[in-house]
C-alpha positions as CSV (number, residue, x, y, z in Angstrom):
1,M,32.5,52.1,-23.5
2,N,34.6,50.9,-20.2
3,G,35.6,47.2,-19.3
4,S,32.3,47.4,-16.6
5,Q,29.7,48.1,-19.3
6,L,31.2,45.8,-21.7
7,F,31.0,43.4,-19.1
8,A,27.2,44.3,-18.7
9,T,26.9,44.1,-22.3
10,N,28.2,40.5,-22.8
11,N,25.9,39.2,-19.7
12,Q,22.8,40.9,-21.3
13,V,23.5,39.3,-25.0
14,T,24.7,35.7,-23.1
15,T,20.9,36.3,-21.3
16,N,19.3,37.0,-24.3
17,T,21.0,34.0,-26.5
18,G,19.3,31.7,-24.2
19,N,16.0,33.6,-24.3
20,I,16.2,32.8,-27.7
21,A,17.2,29.5,-27.7
22,T,14.3,28.6,-25.4
23,N,11.8,30.7,-27.7
24,T,12.8,28.6,-30.5
25,A,12.3,25.4,-28.7
26,N,8.9,26.5,-27.6
27,I,8.1,27.4,-31.5
28,A,9.2,24.4,-32.9
29,T,6.6,22.5,-29.7
30,N,3.7,25.0,-30.6
31,T,4.2,24.3,-34.5
32,A,3.9,20.5,-34.2
33,N,1.2,20.8,-31.4
34,I,-0.5,23.3,-34.3
35,A,-0.1,20.2,-36.8
36,G,-1.6,17.5,-34.7
37,N,-4.6,19.7,-33.7
38,T,-4.9,20.2,-37.2
39,S,-5.0,16.6,-38.1
40,A,-7.2,15.8,-35.1
41,I,-9.6,18.7,-36.4
42,T,-9.9,17.3,-40.2
43,N,-10.6,13.9,-38.9
44,L,-13.3,15.2,-36.8
45,T,-15.1,16.9,-39.8
46,N,-14.5,14.3,-41.9
47,G,-16.0,12.0,-39.9
48,T,-13.2,9.6,-39.4
49,V,-12.7,9.6,-35.2
50,G,-15.6,10.3,-32.8
51,L,-19.2,9.2,-31.8
52,V,-20.5,9.5,-34.9
53,K,-18.8,8.2,-37.9
54,Q,-18.8,8.4,-41.8
55,D,-17.4,5.1,-44.2
56,Q,-16.3,7.4,-46.8
57,S,-16.3,4.4,-49.3
58,T,-20.2,3.6,-48.6
59,Q,-21.4,6.9,-47.3
60,A,-22.8,5.0,-44.1
61,I,-23.0,6.7,-40.8
62,S,-22.7,5.0,-37.6
63,V,-22.7,6.3,-34.2
64,A,-21.3,5.2,-31.4
65,G,-20.5,2.3,-33.6
66,D,-17.6,1.2,-31.8
67,K,-18.8,1.7,-28.1
68,A,-20.8,-0.7,-25.6
69,G,-24.3,0.8,-24.9
70,A,-27.7,-0.7,-25.1
71,S,-29.9,2.8,-25.7
72,V,-29.5,6.3,-27.4
73,S,-30.6,9.2,-26.2
74,I,-30.8,12.6,-28.4
75,A,-32.8,14.7,-25.5
76,G,-31.7,18.1,-24.8
77,T,-31.6,20.7,-22.0
78,A,-35.4,21.1,-22.9
79,G,-36.2,17.4,-22.7
80,S,-37.3,15.0,-25.3
81,R,-36.8,15.7,-29.1
82,T,-38.5,14.5,-32.4
83,L,-36.3,12.1,-34.7
84,T,-37.9,13.1,-38.1
85,A,-37.0,12.0,-42.0
86,L,-36.6,8.2,-41.0
87,R,-36.6,5.6,-43.9
88,P,-38.4,2.1,-43.0
89,E,-36.7,-0.9,-43.7
90,H,-37.0,-2.9,-46.8
């Protein structure tokens, strides 16, 4: 190996070392983002966040309880829907 080959190799090692450091930082960021997404998905799944929420102790379900508004629509792209299995108030 001559001097110019060693110089080229050292330059490539320096570039690779920098790229590895960048990749390591990106992986750490992605890992943190994945953990945050997993937590958000869990909260949506168990009903602690979102428009539809469920109280874990009483099992009561609320729809948009923390939002303003005077009406609720359950219409879909084909128009009105039927709301079934409602229990009368006691």
